[in-house]
C-alpha positions in Angstrom: 87.0 21.9 28.4 85.0 18.7 29.2 85.2 19.5 33.0 84.0 23.1 32.3 81.0 21.8 30.2 80.0 19.3 32.9 80.3 21.9 35.6 78.1 24.4 33.6 75.5 21.7 32.9 75.5 20.9 36.7 74.8 24.6 37.4 71.9 24.5 34.8 70.3 21.6 36.6 70.5 23.3 39.9 68.7 26.3 38.5 65.9 24.2 37.1 63.3 22.9 39.6 63.5 19.1 40.1 60.7 17.2 38.4 57.8 15.9 40.4 57.9 12.2 41.2 54.3 11.8 40.2 53.4 9.5 37.4 50.4 9.2 35.2 48.2 6.5 36.7 46.2 3.8 34.9 43.5 1.5 35.9 45.1 -1.7 34.6 48.9 -1.6 34.3 50.4 -4.0 31.7 53.7 -5.7 32.4 54.9 -5.8 28.8 57.9 -3.7 27.8 56.8 -0.9 25.5 58.8 0.8 22.8 58.1 4.3 21.4 59.7 5.3 18.2 60.7 9.0 18.6 61.1 9.6 14.9 57.3 10.2 14.9 57.6 13.2 17.1 58.1 16.8 15.9 61.7 17.8 16.3 63.3 21.3 16.1 66.9 22.3 15.6 68.7 25.1 17.4 72.3 26.2 16.7 74.5 28.2 19.0 78.1 29.3 19.3 79.8 26.9 21.7 78.3 27.0 25.3 76.2 30.2 24.7 73.0 28.1 24.9 73.7 27.4 28.6 72.4 30.8 29.8 69.9 31.4 27.0 68.0 28.3 26.0 64.7 27.8 27.9 64.4 24.0 28.3 60.8 24.2 29.5 59.5 26.2 26.5 62.2 25.0 24.0 63.1 28.6 23.0 66.2 30.7 22.8 66.4 34.3 21.5 70.2 34.4 21.1 70.6 31.3 19.0 72.2 31.7 15.5 69.8 29.1 14.1 66.3 29.0 15.6 63.5 26.5 15.5 64.4 24.7 12.2 62.5 21.5 11.4 64.7 18.5 11.5 64.1 14.8 10.9 65.1 12.1 13.4 67.2 10.2 12.3 68.7 13.1 10.4 71.7 15.3 10.1 72.1 19.0 11.0 73.4 19.6 7.5 70.3 18.2 5.7 68.0 20.3 8.0 69.9 23.4 7.2 69.9 22.6 3.5 66.1 22.0 3.5 65.7 25.3 5.3 67.7 27.2 2.7 70.4 28.1 5.2 73.3 26.4 3.5 74.0 25.5 -0.2 74.1 22.0 -1.6 77.6 20.8 -0.6 77.7 18.5 -3.6 77.9 21.4 -6.1 81.3 22.8 -7.0 83.2 23.6 -3.8 80.2 24.5 -1.7 81.3 22.0 0.9 83.9 24.5 2.1 81.1 27.1 2.7 79.4 24.7 5.1 82.3 23.9 7.3 81.1 26.5 9.9 78.4 23.9 10.9 81.0 21.8 12.6 81.9 24.7 14.9 78.6 25.2 16.6 76.6 23.4 19.4 73.4 21.9 18.0 70.2 21.1 20.0 67.7 18.6 18.7 64.6 19.4 20.8 61.1 17.8 21.2 58.3 17.4 23.7 57.6 13.9 24.9 54.0 12.5 25.0 52.3 12.9 28.3 51.1 9.3 28.5 54.5 7.6 28.4 54.5 6.2 31.9 52.2 4.5 34.3 52.7 4.5 38.0 55.7 2.3 38.8 57.2 2.4 35.3 60.8 3.2 34.4 61.8 4.8 31.1 65.1 4.5 29.1 66.2 6.2 25.9 67.9 3.9 23.5 70.1 5.7 21.0 71.4 3.5 18.2 73.6 6.1 16.6 74.7 9.6 17.8 77.3 11.5 15.9 79.3 12.1 18.0 79.7 13.9 21.3 77.3 15.6 23.6 74.6 15.2 26.2 71.0 14.1 26.7 68.9 16.5 28.7 65.4 15.9 30.1 63.6 19.0 31.3 67.0 20.7 31.2 68.7 18.1 33.4 71.6 16.0 32.1 70.4 12.3 31.9 73.7 11.2 30.3 76.6 12.0 28.0 78.0 10.4 24.9 81.3 10.6 23.0 81.4 7.7 20.5 79.7 7.5 17.1 80.4 3.8 16.9 78.4 2.8 20.0 74.8 2.6 20.9 73.7 4.2 24.2 71.0 3.7 26.8 70.0 6.5 29.2 67.7 6.2 32.2 65.2 9.1 32.0 63.0 8.0 34.9 64.4 10.4 37.6 64.0 13.4 35.4 60.4 12.9 34.2 57.4 15.0 35.4 53.8 14.1 35.2 53.5 15.9 31.9 55.1 18.5 29.6 58.5 16.7 29.5 61.1 18.0 27.1 63.9 16.1 25.5 67.0 17.7 24.1 70.0 16.0 22.5 72.9 18.4 22.5 75.8 17.9 20.1 79.1 19.7 20.8 81.6 20.9 18.2 83.1 18.1 16.1 86.8 17.2 16.6 88.9 19.6 14.5 90.6 17.0 12.3 90.7 13.2 11.9 91.3 12.9 8.2 93.8 11.0 6.1 96.7 13.5 6.4 97.2 12.6 10.1 98.7 10.0 12.4 96.8 6.8 13.1 98.8 6.5 16.4 97.3 9.8 17.6 93.6 9.0 16.9 91.6 9.3 20.2 88.2 10.5 19.0 85.7 8.0 17.9 84.0 9.7 14.9 84.1 8.4 11.3 87.4 9.7 9.7 86.3 9.9 6.1 84.3 13.0 6.9 87.5 15.0 7.1 88.6 14.3 3.6 89.9 11.2 1.8 90.8 10.3 -1.7 87.2 10.2 -2.7 85.5 13.0 -0.7 86.1 16.5 0.5 85.6 17.6 4.1 81.9 17.1 5.0 81.6 16.5 8.8 78.1 15.2 9.6 76.5 16.0 13.0 73.3 14.4 14.1 71.3 11.4 15.0 72.0 8.7 12.4 70.0 5.7 13.7 67.0 4.7 15.7 65.9 6.7 18.7 63.5 4.7 20.9 62.0 5.1 24.4 61.7 1.8 26.3 59.1 1.7 29.1 58.7 -1.2 31.5 57.6 -1.8 35.1 60.4 -1.1 37.6 62.6 -4.1 38.5 61.1 -6.1 35.7 63.8 -8.2 33.9 64.8 -7.0 30.5 66.8 -8.8 27.7 69.7 -6.5 26.8 71.5 -8.7 24.3 70.6 -11.8 22.2 73.9 -13.5 21.2 73.4 -15.8 18.2 75.8 -17.9 16.2 74.9 -20.5 13.6 76.6 -23.2 11.5 75.7 -25.7 8.9 76.8 -29.2 8.1 79.4 -29.5 5.3 77.2 -31.7 3.1 73.8 -31.9 4.6 70.8 -29.6 4.9 71.3 -29.5 8.6 72.4 -26.8 11.0 73.3 -25.7 14.5 72.0 -22.8 16.6 73.9 -21.4 19.6 72.0 -18.9 21.7 72.8 -16.9 24.9 70.9 -13.9 26.3 72.0 -11.1 28.6 69.3 -10.1 31.1 69.2 -7.0 33.2 67.5 -7.7 36.6 66.8 -10.8 38.7 65.1 -13.7 37.1 63.3 -15.8 39.7 60.3 -17.3 38.0 60.8 -15.9 34.4 61.1 -18.2 31.5 62.2 -17.8 27.9 60.5 -19.3 24.8 62.7 -19.8 21.7 61.1 -20.3 18.3 62.9 -20.8 15.0 60.7 -20.7 11.9 61.2 -20.7 8.2 59.7 -17.9 6.1 57.0 -20.3 5.0 55.9 -20.5 8.6 57.2 -24.0 9.2 58.5 -24.2 12.8 61.9 -25.8 13.1 62.3 -25.3 16.8 60.1 -24.3 19.7 61.2 -24.7 23.3 60.7 -23.0 26.7 63.3 -23.0 29.4 64.2 -21.0 32.5 65.8 -17.6 31.9 68.7 -18.6 34.1 69.5 -21.5 31.7 69.6 -19.3 28.6 71.8 -16.8 30.4 74.5 -19.6 30.4 73.8 -20.4 26.7 72.3 -23.3 24.9 72.9 -25.1 21.6 70.5 -27.1 19.3 71.7 -29.5 16.7 71.0 -31.1 14.3 68.3 -28.8 13.1 66.5 -29.5 9.8 67.3 -26.3 7.9 68.4 -25.4 4.4 71.8 -24.0 3.9 72.5 -20.4 2.8 74.5 -19.8 -0.3 76.4 -16.7 -1.7 75.1 -14.9 -4.7 75.6 -16.9 -7.9 75.9 -20.3 -6.1 72.5 -21.1 -4.7 69.5 -19.7 -2.7 69.4 -17.7 0.5 66.9 -19.4 2.9 66.4 -17.3 6.0 64.8 -18.1 9.4 63.1 -16.0 12.0 64.4 -16.5 15.5 62.1 -15.2 18.2 63.2 -15.0 21.8 60.3 -14.2 24.2 60.8 -13.4 27.9 57.8 -14.8 29.9 56.6 -13.9 33.4 55.5 -16.5 36.0 52.1 -16.8 34.2 54.0 -17.4 30.9 52.7 -14.1 29.5 55.1 -12.4 27.1 56.7 -9.4 28.7 59.4 -8.8 26.0 60.0 -10.2 22.5 63.3 -10.0 20.5 63.5 -11.2 16.9 66.5 -11.9 14.7 66.8 -13.2 11.1 69.4 -16.0 10.8 70.7 -18.3 8.2 73.0 -21.4 8.2 76.2 -21.8 6.2 79.5 -23.6 6.7 82.8 -21.9 6.0 86.3 -23.2 5.7 89.5 -21.4 4.6 91.8 -23.5 2.4 95.3 -22.9 1.2 95.8 -21.4 -2.3 97.3 -23.6 -4.9 101.0 -23.2 -5.0 101.2 -21.0 -1.9 104.0 -21.5 0.6 103.1 -23.9 3.4 103.2 -21.2 6.1 100.9 -18.8 4.1 97.5 -17.7 5.3 94.6 -19.6 3.7 92.8 -17.5 1.1 90.4 -19.9 -0.6 86.9 -19.5 0.9 84.9 -22.7 0.8 81.2 -22.3 1.6 79.2 -25.5 2.2 82.2 -27.4 0.8 82.2 -25.4 -2.4 85.4 -23.3 -3.0 84.3 -19.9 -4.2 86.2 -17.0 -5.9 85.5 -14.0 -3.7 84.6 -11.1 -6.0 83.2 -7.8 -4.9 83.7 -4.2 -4.0 85.0 -2.1 -1.1 82.0 -0.5 0.5 82.2 3.1 1.7 79.3 5.1 3.2 76.7 5.9 0.5 76.7 9.5 1.6 78.6 11.6 4.2 75.2 12.6 5.6 74.2 8.9 6.0 71.8 9.9 8.8 69.4 11.0 6.1 69.4 7.8 4.1 66.4 5.4 3.8 66.1 1.7 3.3 65.4 2.4 -0.4 68.9 3.9 -0.9 70.5 0.6 0.4 68.1 -1.7 -1.5 68.7 0.0 -4.8 72.4 0.0 -4.5 72.8 -3.5 -3.2 70.4 -4.8 -5.9 72.7 -3.2 -8.4 75.7 -5.0 -7.0 73.8 -8.3 -6.9 73.0 -7.9 -10.6 76.6 -7.2 -11.4 77.4 -10.6 -9.9 79.4 -9.8 -6.8 79.4 -12.1 -3.8 81.2 -9.9 -1.2 81.5 -6.4 0.1 84.3 -5.2 2.4 82.9 -2.5 4.8 85.9 -0.3 4.9 87.4 0.7 8.2 87.2 4.5 7.8 83.4 4.6 7.7 80.7 3.9 10.4 78.9 0.8 11.8 76.4 0.9 8.9 72.6 0.6 9.2 70.7 -2.6 10.0 69.3 -2.4 6.5 72.6 -3.2 4.9 73.1 -6.4 6.8 69.5 -7.5 6.4 69.7 -6.9 2.7 73.0 -8.7 2.3 71.4 -11.7 4.1 68.6 -11.6 1.6 70.7 -11.1 -1.5 73.5 -13.5 -0.8 76.2 -10.8 -0.5 78.8 -11.8 2.1 80.4 -9.1 4.3 84.0 -8.6 5.2 83.6 -6.3 8.2 86.4 -3.9 9.2 86.5 -2.4 12.6 86.9 1.4 12.6 90.7 1.7 12.7 92.3 3.0 9.5 95.5 4.3 7.9 96.8 7.8 7.7 99.2 9.8 5.6 101.7 10.4 8.3 101.8 7.0 10.1 99.6 3.9 9.9 100.4 2.5 13.4 97.6 1.9 15.8 97.7 3.5 19.2 99.1 1.6 22.2 97.4 3.9 24.7 95.3 1.7 27.1 92.4 4.2 27.0 92.2 4.1 23.2 92.5 0.3 23.3 89.7 0.0 25.7 87.6 2.3 23.5 88.1 0.0 20.4 87.3 -3.1 22.5 84.0 -1.5 23.5 83.3 -0.8 19.8 84.1 -4.4 18.9 81.7 -5.6 21.6 79.0 -3.4 20.2 79.6 -4.6 16.6 79.3 -8.2 17.7 76.2 -7.6 19.8 74.4 -5.9 16.9 75.7 -7.8 13.9 77.1 -11.3 14.6 73.7 -13.1 14.0 73.8 -12.1 10.3 74.6 -15.0 8.1 76.1 -12.7 5.5 79.0 -11.8 7.8 82.1 -13.8 6.6 84.9 -12.4 8.7 86.0 -9.6 11.1 89.0 -7.4 10.4 90.9 -5.2 12.8 91.1 -2.3 10.3 92.5 -0.8 7.1 96.1 -0.5 6.1 97.7 -0.8 9.5 101.5 -1.1 9.3 104.5 -1.4 11.6 106.0 1.9 12.9 109.5 0.9 12.0 108.7 -0.5 8.6 105.6 0.7 6.9 105.8 -2.1 4.2 104.9 -4.7 6.8 101.3 -5.1 8.1 100.8 -5.3 11.8 99.9 -8.6 13.5 98.2 -9.6 16.7 101.5 -8.9 18.6 100.3 -5.3 18.7 98.3 -4.8 22.0 95.3 -3.2 20.2 95.0 -5.9 17.6 95.5 -8.6 20.3 92.7 -7.1 22.5 90.3 -7.1 19.5 91.2 -10.6 18.5 90.7 -11.9 22.0 87.1 -10.5 22.2 86.1 -11.8 18.7 87.6 -15.2 19.5 85.6 -15.4 22.7 82.3 -14.2 21.3 82.3 -15.4 17.7 84.9 -18.3 17.5 83.4 -19.7 14.3 84.4 -16.7 12.2 87.8 -15.6 10.9 89.6 -12.6 12.4 92.2 -10.7 10.4 94.8 -8.5 12.1 94.2 -6.0 9.3 94.2 -5.7 5.6 96.6 -6.1 3.8 98.0 -9.0 5.8 101.0 -11.2 5.6 104.7 -10.3 5.0 104.1 -7.5 2.4 101.4 -4.9 1.7 101.6 -4.3 -2.1 102.3 -6.7 -4.9 104.6 -5.0 -7.4 107.1 -5.6 -10.2 110.0 -5.9 -7.8 108.5 -8.5 -5.4 106.8 -11.0 -7.7 108.1 -14.6 -7.2 109.2 -14.1 -3.6 106.1 -15.7 -2.1 105.5 -12.7 0.1 102.3 -11.4 -1.5 99.4 -12.8 0.5 96.5 -10.4 1.1 97.7 -7.3 -0.7 96.3 -3.8 -1.6 96.9 -2.2 -5.0 97.6 -1.3 -7.6 95.1 1.7 -7.8 96.4 2.9 -11.2 97.4 1.1 -14.3 100.5 -0.9 -13.4 102.6 0.1 -16.3 106.3 -0.6 -16.6 109.0 2.1 -16.2 109.7 2.1 -20.0 106.3 0.9 -21.2 103.0 2.7 -20.5 100.9 0.6 -22.8 98.2 -2.0 -21.9 100.7 -4.7 -22.9 102.7 -3.7 -19.8 99.5 -3.9 -17.8 98.9 -7.5 -19.1 102.4 -8.5 -18.2 102.0 -7.2 -14.7 99.0 -9.3 -14.1 100.6 -12.4 -15.7 103.4 -12.1 -13.2 101.1 -11.3 -10.3 101.4 -14.0 -7.6 99.2 -12.5 -4.8 97.0 -15.0 -2.9 94.3 -12.4 -2.5 93.6 -8.8 -3.7 91.5 -6.9 -1.2 91.9 -3.6 -2.9 92.5 -3.0 -6.7 91.5 0.1 -8.6 91.8 2.1 -11.7 90.5 5.7 -11.9 87.7 6.6 -14.3 85.8 9.9 -14.8 82.1 10.1 -14.2 80.0 11.0 -17.2 80.2 14.4 -18.9 76.6 15.1 -18.0 77.3 14.4 -14.3 80.3 16.7 -14.3 78.2 19.5 -15.9 75.5 18.9 -13.3 77.8 19.2 -10.3 80.5 21.7 -11.5 78.9 24.8 -10.0 80.7 28.0 -11.1 83.8 26.3 -12.5 84.7 25.2 -16.0 84.8 21.5 -16.7 88.3 21.6 -18.2 91.2 21.4 -17.7 91.0 18.3 -15.6 93.9 19.1 -13.4 94.7 20.9 -10.2 94.7 24.3 -11.9 90.9 23.9 -11.9 89.2 24.2 -8.5 86.6 21.7 -9.6 89.1 18.9 -10.0 91.4 20.1 -7.2 88.6 19.7 -4.7 89.1 15.9 -4.6 92.3 15.5 -6.5 93.8 12.1 -5.7 93.0 10.4 -9.0 93.7 13.1 -11.6 94.9 11.7 -14.9 95.6 14.8 -16.9 99.3 14.2 -17.4 98.6 10.7 -18.6 96.2 12.0 -21.1 98.7 14.6 -22.4 101.5 12.0 -22.6 99.3 9.6 -24.6 98.2 12.4 -26.9 101.6 14.0 -27.4 100.7 17.1 -25.4 97.4 17.7 -27.3 94.6 18.7 -24.9 91.1 17.1 -25.5 88.8 18.9 -27.8 85.8 18.6 -25.4 84.9 17.2 -22.0 83.1 14.2 -23.6 86.3 13.3 -25.4 88.3 13.4 -22.2 85.7 11.4 -20.3 85.5 8.7 -23.0 89.3 8.3 -22.8 89.2 8.0 -19.0 86.3 5.6 -18.8 87.7 3.3 -21.5 91.1 3.2 -19.7 89.4 2.3 -16.4 87.3 -0.5 -18.0 90.2 -2.1 -19.8 92.5 -1.9 -16.9 90.1 -3.5 -14.4 89.0 -6.1 -16.9 92.5 -7.3 -17.5 93.1 -7.4 -13.7 89.9 -9.3 -12.8 90.2 -11.7 -15.6 93.7 -12.6 -14.7 93.0 -13.2 -11.1 89.9 -15.3 -11.8 91.9 -17.5 -14.2 94.5 -18.1 -11.5 91.8 -19.5 -9.1 92.5 -21.4 -6.9 95.9 -19.9 -6.9 94.3 -16.6 -6.1 91.3 -16.5 -3.7 89.6 -13.3 -4.6 89.5 -9.8 -6.0 87.8 -6.8 -4.3 87.6 -3.5 -6.2 88.6 -0.2 -4.7 86.0 1.1 -4.8 82.3 0.4 -5.4 80.3 3.7 -5.5 80.8 7.4 -5.2 79.8 9.0 -1.9 80.5 12.5 -3.5 80.3 13.5 -7.1 84.0 13.3 -7.8 84.8 14.2 -11.4 87.2 11.3 -11.4 87.5 8.4 -8.9 88.2 4.7 -8.8 84.5 3.9 -8.3 82.5 1.9 -10.8 79.1 3.3 -9.9 78.7 7.1 -9.9 77.1 9.4 -7.4 73.7 9.1 -9.0 73.8 5.3 -9.0 74.6 4.9 -12.7 77.0 2.3 -13.9 80.3 3.5 -15.4 81.4 1.5 -18.5 83.9 -0.4 -16.3 81.0 -1.9 -14.3 79.3 -3.2 -17.4 82.5 -4.7 -18.6 83.2 -6.3 -15.3 79.7 -7.8 -15.0 80.5 -10.2 -17.9 83.6 -11.4 -16.1 81.9 -11.6 -12.7 79.3 -13.9 -14.2 81.6 -16.3 -15.9 
């Protein structure tokens, strides 16, 4: 099928006249690299049955009379689904079971189309399109000619548009093909070959909502031909254990020859105070350079101190020392050590995190995408939610491995707010096997993703560690987490160790000899980093909270990276999003509750109430929310009391991405705290 599409696109290009090589002239050409934000242009969306656009769409006029969806306004960044919703062409997928009605969207080809400004280029310029997030597979066409293809939602792409541009009236189309048919939880991890976020296809907290679109920045970069260009700024920092002093390590990747060019490096505090300013040859910084000691203030996690940040500016200078390109990064300085838990076996992994020589109990939430249509989010969505978490008192989020690379906003805000980041790479568990692929092609794919994550994120002081993925287990024994003996994990580790040696790399989570702490394995010293429980851990013959307390008194895990208890969202929220369905019964007989049915508690309610159904939705919700609050409070309090025998506690999960009637989240779909969140806030802050 891929060969057929490429062949047809080739034929299309043959049928379209080649663009003129003429360029707009200017009297005084500047040598500086120019960036043009394409979100400011007017974009239109066209939808076709697969491949039918090839003989119908007019790339010069941006028209097609056989399209199913024609000339719809669309935002960039933005999703196909949001554009169709705004145009009244699909219903709100958050209501009832409307998401099922929108699944046809995945089975079309979609064209994002615009006209480029005529004054982009001067004579002798070259133009590249930088795409920070394309979801997930398709082509970039300039004046109907293919400038490049993409097939990975986790990578950024750069396409040279220069050969395809005319003097004026240039059109740009980003074509998205049909999404992969299925990558969801009820699948085999070992068979995953497509690089698209898996949560779209249904997980324990969302139905199937498969976003298609441009989810991050789209920028034209224009520069004189053969002018050197910085393609990557690689930054790591560290701090002294006890002093307000730090170290900066910097290396740049440059495209093109550097004969006379220099680089100026400036590090400044937010107050404007310049800590470092130095100019050197570009060739020198290609090899890398370190500065220490630097007089800087140390960065502290939320609840332990302040978060001083610094602006690092890297300027590429021409022979006359004029700036031709400038790159900026926000950095901070912290020192991290991992220490053994008290009472742990000598060979156990260390799970006490010491920041700036202060051991800290890691407490936080597992972070999932705020929305399945995350292309449509703004910085305000992230700021509001992360500020809520900061006020709760958390100091860490784990970015779960079934999501996406996340927006720059998240990392910048975590730097600012003192929230550390445990970053999973996008490899995750499945219902039918949890074993990563050994296919060299797939392994190469994840290595490219790891490289991209490091290039874009490693300068952030908030990043605490890198993790290969979520719930990856041996094929022969799915109770045992994989290690770096697996070729995929080993390849990921090698690259992280090479590029970011100062940060911890985990082979996965859970990690260690065992994956779940439970009644039958306490006291065996095999519970290191574990997942679960996700329900109240009652005993076989005792379903009371006393049994839950006994469980947590016996618990000997060194770290809990996923713990959850289900709790319903408010009765008002359930009414708001129920659509055509009744609110009760809260079981799989009701399509509203069956839509996302992992955490249904109806049988537990009936058992506790001797078979008597609730008199109202509010009565049922009150029971569910109280149960969640008490269960999580017992668990968190017990783990904090064991510190430094236990290094941390991360809730599964933080917030709803979809209005689930019941879920393990502590913040609902509209951003309101469940009672459990208010209860945990008191414990987080003690």
